[in-house]
C-alpha positions as CSV (number, residue, x, y, z in Angstrom):
1,M,-4.4,16.9,18.7
2,R,-3.7,13.1,18.8
3,N,-2.7,11.3,21.9
4,T,0.9,10.5,21.8
5,L,3.4,8.4,23.7
6,K,7.1,8.8,24.0
7,I,9.2,5.7,23.3
8,A,12.9,5.0,23.0
9,I,14.3,2.9,20.2
10,S,17.7,1.5,19.2
11,L,18.9,1.6,15.6
12,P,22.0,0.4,13.9
13,K,24.3,3.5,13.5
14,E,24.1,3.2,9.7
15,D,20.3,3.3,9.7
16,F,20.3,6.3,12.1
17,Y,22.7,8.3,9.9
18,K,20.7,7.5,6.8
19,L,17.5,8.5,8.6
20,E,19.1,11.8,9.8
21,Q,20.2,12.6,6.3
22,I,16.7,12.0,4.9
23,R,14.8,13.9,7.6
24,K,17.1,16.9,7.4
25,K,16.7,17.0,3.6
26,L,12.9,16.9,4.0
27,N,13.0,19.3,7.0
28,F,11.2,16.8,9.3
29,G,11.7,16.3,13.0
30,R,12.8,12.9,14.2
31,S,9.4,12.0,15.6
32,A,7.7,13.1,12.4
33,I,9.9,10.9,10.1
34,I,9.6,7.9,12.4
35,D,5.8,8.4,12.5
36,K,5.6,8.6,8.7
37,A,7.7,5.4,8.4
38,I,5.6,3.5,10.9
39,R,2.4,4.7,9.1
40,F,3.8,3.7,5.8
41,W,4.7,0.2,7.2
42,L,1.2,-0.2,8.8
43,D,-0.5,0.8,5.5
44,Y,1.7,-1.6,3.6
45,R,0.8,-4.5,6.0
46,E,-2.9,-3.6,5.7
47,R,-2.7,-3.7,1.9
48,E,-0.8,-7.0,2.0
49,E,-3.5,-8.5,4.2
50,L,-6.3,-7.3,1.8
51,I,-4.4,-8.8,-1.1
52,K,-4.0,-12.1,0.8
53,R,-7.8,-12.1,1.6
54,Y,-8.7,-11.4,-2.0
55,Q,-6.4,-14.2,-3.3
56,E,-7.8,-16.6,-0.8
57,G,-11.4,-15.7,-1.8
58,Y,-10.5,-16.0,-5.5
59,R,-9.0,-19.5,-4.9
60,K,-12.2,-20.5,-3.1
61,K,-14.5,-19.1,-5.8
62,P,-12.7,-18.2,-9.1
63,E,-14.6,-16.5,-11.9
64,S,-16.5,-18.8,-14.2
65,I,-16.0,-19.0,-17.9
66,Q,-19.3,-17.2,-18.4
67,E,-18.2,-14.3,-16.1
68,I,-14.9,-14.0,-18.0
69,E,-16.7,-13.9,-21.3
70,A,-19.2,-11.4,-20.1
71,F,-16.3,-9.2,-18.8
72,K,-14.5,-9.4,-22.1
73,Q,-17.7,-8.5,-24.0
74,A,-18.4,-5.5,-21.7
75,S,-14.8,-4.3,-22.1
76,A,-14.9,-4.6,-25.9
77,E,-18.1,-2.6,-25.9
78,A,-16.7,0.1,-23.6
79,F,-13.5,0.4,-25.7
80,K,-15.6,0.7,-28.9
81,E,-17.7,3.5,-27.3
82,E,-14.5,5.3,-26.4
83,N,-12.9,4.7,-29.8
84,L,-10.1,2.9,-28.2
85,Q,-10.3,-0.2,-30.4
């Protein structure tokens, strides 16, 4: 079992009612639905950070023309082997 902490939060009434509607429809407890939402948000932020790091790295060292041509050639050969061309 995970270590858990209890917290108190404040939400706008409209958001609370929407959350209640969704959690009841999905048959989730309040803690479970908030936990899922937080995990979704944390995963989203992590993916955004990875994309940002990838883009920064690509800006620092973009693919060369030779690498692009080699990729195109390899792709064409793979498609040909799979009869996708």
